[in-house]
Every structure is written in structure tokens, then in C-alpha cells.
N, C-alpha and C positions, 0 to 999 in steps of 0.2 A: 343359602344367596335369597335375594330376594332380587325379582326385576319388578320396578318401578312404574310399568303402564301405563305413567303420568299421561297422557294424549285419549287412553280409551278412559281412563279415570274422570278422568274431567268430563268426557263427552258422555258416562255416567249420569256423572252430579246433574252436568250441567241439563239434562232430563228428566230429571227427578221427578215426582206425582204432575208430570205432564199429560196427563190421561189419555194414554195410547200404552200400550203391552211394547216394553220393548225388549227387541229380535237380536241377539247378538248370535253375530254371522260371520265367519270365515274357514280355512282351510283346517280340515282336525288337525289335531293337539298342537295347536298354533300358542293356545291359552284364554280358553273365551271362560273356561268354568274356574281358574284357576285368578282370572279376573275378575266376576263376577261375585263365590262364594269365596275367598280370600280377600282381595283387595279393597273391592266396596260394600262387601259386610264389614269388616276393619272402619273405614270410613266412618259408615253409620254407626260403629259402633262407639268410633273416638268424638259422636256428633250425640251424645245423647241419646241413641236406638235402643232398646234395652235386647234381649235377648229373643223375650217373647214375643216382639215384637216383626221379626225376620223371619220369615216360613222357607223352612227349605226345603227340598225331596231333589233329589240325586237315583232318577227313575228306571240307571242300569243296574241299581243296585239291587243285590235278589232281596234284603229287608224294604225294598219300597215294590214290587215286585205287584204288590194286591192294588195298588195306587196308578199300576195303570190301566186300569180298568176306569173309563172317564167320571164314572158316575161315582165310586167309592173317593175317587182326586179332588171331584169339588167335596163331596161330603167331608174329606178331611180338614181338607182346607178352609171351609168357611165354620169349622169348629174352633179354628185357633182364634179365628177373629172374633175375639169377647168380648172387645173394649170401645162403643163407639167413639169415643174421646180418642182414641190411639191411632197413628199412623201404623197400618203396617206396611210391610214389602213383604209381596212371595216372591223366592226364586227357585224358577223349576227346571233342574239339567237333565237334557235328554229329552225332551219332550215329546220326541216320536217316537218313544217306546210306546206311547199310549193308545192304543188297542179302539179302532172302530166298534163301537157296539151297534145291533140294531136296537130303536126307539121302544121300550116296551110298554108305552100309555100311547102306542098308535097303531091301527090297524093295518097301516100299512109298509108291506115286510122290507119296502127300500127303504123305510127312515131310519136315519141313522144318525147318534151321537158321536163327536168326535171331541178333541181339544181344543177347539176349537171354539166348539159351542161354549164346552167347559168358561176355557179366559174366557169371551166375550163375556159371560156372565161378571167374573170377577170385575170387570172391568165397568160393571154398574155400580159397582162397593165406591163408594165415596170417600173411605178409610182404607184402601189400600192400592199400592201399586206394583206392578206386575213387570218379573223381568224371567225370561227362559232362552234357551241356549235348546240346541240341539241340528247331531249330522252324522247321519250314516248310511248303507245301502238302502234304506227303506227311506228318508226322507233328508233330505241339505239344508243346512239349513237358509238358504237363498228360499225354499219352498216354503218352509215358516213366515218368511218373510212377507212373502205372494199373499200369504193365505186370509191376513187380516190388513194387506191395500193400505188405505189410508189411517186404521186404527190400531198400525206398527208402528215403530221406529228404530231402526236401523245403526245399530255400532259396527261398525267390520272391525274386524281384528287380525289383522296382519301377523305374520312371524318377524322375531326382535327387529327392527331396524340400527345403522351401525350405529347409530346414535344411546341406539341403548343397548348394545353388543356393547361399546366400548365405554357407557357407565361402568359396568360391574366385569369389563374386562381385567383390570388391574395393569396394566398397561400403557405408553402411548397408543396416539394415533395409527404412528410408522406401521407399530408390531403387530398391531390391531386388525388393520384392513389384509396382508392377506390370509389368516384365521379366518377373519369374515366374506370373503373370496371366496374362500375352501369348501367351509360347514356352513357358511347362511345364517340364518335368525332359528332356528325351532329351535324351542330354551330347554327342551331336554339333550338335545345334541350339543348345545353349549357346555350343558355340566360332566358329558363328559370326556376322561382326562383323556383317550387316547385317539390315533388316526381308526386304529381297527374299530375300536367303537361305536365312536362316529357313524363311520361307514356303514358297518351292521345294520345297527337303526336307522338311517337314513336307509338304506336300501329295504328293511325289512318295512317299513311308512308304506310303501310303490305295493310292495309286496301282499303283505295280511293287511294293508288296509285300503290304499286308494284306487287301486283296480280291481281289490274285491269289492270294492264299493262301487263301483260303477259297472261292474261287470253282474251282480245281483241287484242293482237299482233299476237294470235298461234288457233287464234277461238275455242279457249279450250270449250267448251259444260255443260257437266256435268259431269268435276270433278276437278269444287272449292274449294270443302270438302277436295279430295287427295292432290292438292293442300295448303292450309290449313294443313293439316296435316304430310304430306312431309316438311315443313317449319320444324316445333315443331319438329319431328324425328332429323331432319337432324344440330338444334338449339342444341337440348338437347343429342344427340351424339360429337356432338364440342372433340374434340381431341382424339376421339377414330377414329379408322379403322372402315372400313364398305364398301360395294357394290351396289349394287343395287339388286342382289339376298337377301343378308342379311336382306335388307331394307322392300323389298317384302314377306319378310318371318315375319318382324314385322307388314308392314300389318297383314298380317293374321291371326296372331296370339293376335295382340293387338287391332285389327280394326274390323276384321273378314271381310275383305276386298280381294279380291282377284286380283290384279292388276300385269300385265305382266312385269318384272324384263328390257327390254327398253323402255315402256311407263315410267318409273322410272328414268332412264338411261335419258332419254329428258327430262323429266321435270325440271333433274338436270340441263343439258345444258341449257334451260329459265333460269336457275336462273344466270347460268352464266355469261349468253350473255348480265342477267340485273346488272349484278355485284354486287347479293345481297353475292354470298356466293364466294368461291375461292376452287381451288380442292389441294391438295398435291398429289403427286405422290408417290409409293413406290420407294427407291433407293436401291441396295444393290450394299454395301458398297464394299468387298472385292471383289462382282461377278462381279463388274462393270460393272451393268445392270440394266434395269427399272422391276419394277414386275407389269405385267398388275392389279394383285387387290391383299389385299382390299386398301382402300387409306382414304386419311382426309379428309373434309369439313370444311375449316374457314367459319367464317360468315365477312363481310365486314365491320360490325360495331358491337362491341359487346354489346350495349344499344340496337341495333335492333334486335339483336337475344338473349338479357334478355326479351326484350317485348314480346316476340313471344313466352314465357313461362311464364309470367306475373310476374317474378322479385322472379319468385321460385324454382330454381333452382340454384345457385347463389356459385358456384363449383369452388371460386378461383384459384385453380391450371390449371382446363379448360382453365378458360378464359385469366390468363395470360398467357400461351399457344394460345392461337388468338392475342390476341394481340404482342407479337411477331412476332407468321407468319406476321401480317399484317404491321409489323414495319417493318419488314426486304423486302419484298415486296415493300411497300413504298418508301427502296431507294434504290431499286434498282437491287436486288437480285435474282437469281434464287431460289427458296426453294424448295425442294420435300426436305421426310419422313424416315430417314435414315434406315436400317437393316443391322444388324452385324451377322454371326454367327459363335456360339459360339459348339463346343462337345464336349462330358463328358460323365463320366461313371457313371452307376448307382450305389448302393454298390452291387447291383447284378454283379456287369461288366458289363452291357449293354450298350451301346455304344451309344449315343444318339443325336440329331443333334439341338441344340435350339437356336431360335433367339432373339437377343436382338433387344432393338429397338435405335437409334436416333433421339431424337427427330425433327433435322432440318439440314441437307445436303446446305449447301449454297456457293452460287458460284456466283459470275461476275468475266470475263474478266479470267483470269490466280490466279484469287484467290478463295480459299474454307476455311471453317470453317465450324467447328463439334458444334452446338450448343445443348445443353440438358437446359429444362426448369422447375426447382423443385420448390414448396412450400418452402423445407426448407430442410437445409444440418447442422444441427445443432450436430444431433446425428451422430457418428462418421458411424453406419450402416448403415443410411439412403442415408449420402455422400456416401457412398460402390456403393448402388442400381442403385444410382444415374450414377455416373461411368464408371460404368461397362462394358458399352459398347465402351464408348470414348479409353477403356484403350487397348482393342484388335483392334483398329483401325490401319494397317500398313502404317501410312503414319506421315507423317512430319508437314503435314497441324495441324494451330491452334487449339486446341478442349478451348470448353468456357462451364463451367453451372451457365445459369442467376438465380436468388435464389431471394425469396419472402424478407429471411433476412436482414437486417438492415446491411453491411460488411463494410468494407475495400476494395477495389480489394486485393489480392491475388493470388497465384499459388501453388500450391502442390511441392509433388516429382516426378509425371509424365507430368510434363508441363502444365497443364489445368488450366488456370487464371478460378477466380470464382467473378461473381460480380454481386452487391442486381441489380434488377427491374428496379427501379428509375435512379441510376445510366446509366444503360444502355443506358434507352429508350432515355435521355436526352442528352447523348452522343452521335450525327452520327458519329461518328472516334473511340468511344469502339470497335471493331473488329480487331480495324488495332491495338490499343496501344499497 
């Protein structure tokens, strides 16, 4: 079975020969190597690029161990570039395996040679185009990108979107949705036939890969249990406003553990760096300003989120919100959580200020959309509750309610568009119609 990953393949194609090193980032096991060594290499072959023009190395393999020395790596690659009239494509998988060595040509003992020096040298070869992936406890893929600064070009890869999942699922969208919001879009999990196998795989990813990477990378000695608990608490609170202080209070009341809010904020930052979770900041729509706290965290993959909780907390409303958030980010939008203030009077005549939530304030360039995620709008009272914040936004940008209800798209008297969740997720242009 082939996952086409067209969105990412097209990005690689668009960035070919642009003079920058292409750094493929994303959560581990989401398919970065498959994209580069499988799909992109196949594209090059189909467009007349010969085998000897594609230079590949997977540095996590024992056969490539000698090339973890940057000098050996540089020598090997340059030896493959034999014809100045041909264009060469250099693919390096798991670049972080390259060791830092002392520069043997300089007396200064602190002078080092790293893979950065090697790749920057390759970039000066006029007929070479460089692509790298890399992420483990030693160096995350985001770190690799940082090293190159303006000389690097990022292609961030996410787990399978619902549209990609549905394409290979084999059934209709109504059948595909429950499996997607339960098991998510990690490619290897999709291929497993049973709940038990999918569950074991996703849980093992945390235990043997993600948590291990964070602990080793940041040299965390005694807080492995805290990291586990923090992942569980954030998984349970997906779609809910929170902050480090609130999470510290949860540890104190539920776990009888005292932990500094600053430590929690730092650990959450580690999870973000590893692409495990994403942070959504709050934005005051009327005041046109960001609010420092509280904020929301969403998981990069809902299957991983559900596995953290042993598939016990399957509240579709929060999972659907998580899916929508990640799909909007994947499409290239900046996504915040919106707040609209409403002034009301109590029966006693007292004035109160009430905050109404807009699930997502979505921006890209001069585009803006306000989106509510609603499990159902079948009852008029529920629909009015969902749009209460939208009708109080004093601008003309499009306002949308995405619902689990199976409906045909329609627009109400306020100009608010209503879409079914499958329709929204399967149509990349749904916001613009």
C-alpha cells in the first residue's frame, strides 16, 4: 500500500535546486524517510534522473557507520559527483548520527568539524542539491533546521491527514472517520489489522521512542514519571484552556507531587520541540491582542493522544477539535484560540463582562476565518450557543461552523457557513468556497 503524501512531495519538487539545504522535519515515525527515499526518489527517476545522480546514505545503518565521521562523509559524497554536466541529488537520512570531531588542521583544541560544515560545503557545489532528515534524542529535526538558519528550507511533515487516510482506507468517509479519530494517522499504525496491535504500537512509540528521546536529550534524571503524568494530563485536557500554574495545581491535588510551574512550562516546551504537541495561543478578537494565558495544547496525532489514555477518554467533541486544529496547521495556516468579550446585565442590573470562545482564529496572509467546532447543531438552542461568539465579531471575515452532523453545506441569515466535518477535511479549499 502506498501513501502518496502529495502535499509534501509537491513542496519538495517546488524547492528543487533552490540553493538551500532542504530539511525535512516532523514527529518521529511520521514518514520523513519514506517521503525522501521513496516518493521523491521515484519522482526524480520518472523525470529522467539516473541512479548515479541520486546519492543516498542512511546513517543509522551499520553499513554507513564509517560515514558518521564528517571527513569520511564529505570525501564519500564528493567522490560520487563525477560529472560537472550532470545535476546530483544528495539524500542524507538521520544526519544527527554524524559525530563532531576535532579539526586536525588547527592547533586550537576547541576547533571542531561538524555535519554543518560538511553540508555548507556541499551547498557550494553548483550541480548538487542537498536534502536531509534527522531526529532522535541527540538532535531533533527542528535543531537541524536551526543550524542552517537562512540557508535551510523546511518541509514539515505531519501524520496522515484525514484526506490521506480516507484515500487508502477503502470505505466511505462516514466509515473512515471513527477509525481516524480513534487511531490517528501514524502510517505504521494504519497498516496494523487489529485494535490490540495498533494500541501496542502507539503506546510503544511513547515508551521506547518519544519519552526516551526527551529524557536522553535533556538529561532528565528523576522526572520520568512527571513527564509521563504531564503527557497524560495534557492528553486528557485536549481542547481545554490551561497553563503551567493550573497544571502544577493538578499535580499537587491529583498526584500529591509539588512541581514548579516553570518546570512544567519547560517540559511542555520539550514536547513541542519533539513535535508531540502544539500550542495554541489565545487572541482577543475585538481588542486585537494576544493574551498570555491560559492557552490550549493539541496533540500532533490523535491516535497518540488516545493511546496515552488507554483509549478510555474518547470524547469525540474534543478529539474532533484536535483533528481540525492540526488539519488547519497542516494546510499552512496560523491558528489561535479566539476570545470575544460580551457585556451583559444581570437581573439585578449589575454589569458583567463575559468571555465567549471562538475555537479557531485562522490566518494566512490577508486571509482570515473564524471557525467553531461543534459535535451537533441539530437543536436550535445548541446552534445558537455555538454561534454566540461568531455573531459578535465586528468584521466581515468568513465565519464557519464545522459539525459532526451529516449535512449539506448551508449558510444562515448571519452569513455563517455550516459544513460537515468530513466535507471540511476532504476539501482543501473548503474555507474559500
